[in-house]
N, C-alpha and C positions, 0 to 999 in steps of 0.2 A: 144603746146597747154597744158593747165593744167586741171586736173579734180579737182573738188570740192567735197568734202565729206559733206554729209548733216547728221547732227545727230538729231535724233528726241527724245525729251525727253518724258517721261511718262506725262499725264495729270492728276493732282491731284484733285480728286474728294472730295470736302467737303460741308458741309453745313454752313450756316451763324452762326448758333450756335456754331459749332465747331471753325470756325474763331475767333468767340468773344472769346469763352472759351481760345483758345490758346492766343490770344493777351492779355488777362487780366492774364494768367498764367506766361507769359513772362515778363509783368509789375510787378507781384508779385515777381518773382524770381529775378529781377533786382532792387529790392529795390525802386521802383518809388512811393511806398506809405510808409507813416509814422506808427509806431505802433499805432493802435487805430484810425487811421484816417477814417473818415466816407466816404463811397464810393457810391458817388451820380450818378445816370445814366446820368444826363445832362453833368456832368464833365468827365465821362468815354467815352462818346461817339465819340470825335473828336481823341484822342491820340492812338487808337488801331491800331496796325501795321496791314497793308494789304498786302499781296503778290501781286507782279506784274503778 
């Protein structure tokens, strides 16, 4: 008989605002936008990375 080890990870508590900020920051830092490019809310709404 084998015994399984269960690892419980801490739950990350965050607001929608902080998730959006983190996603936009990640996109800016990875050069997903051109210098001077207008950032429109409709264009930004879909590609924000979301944690699982």
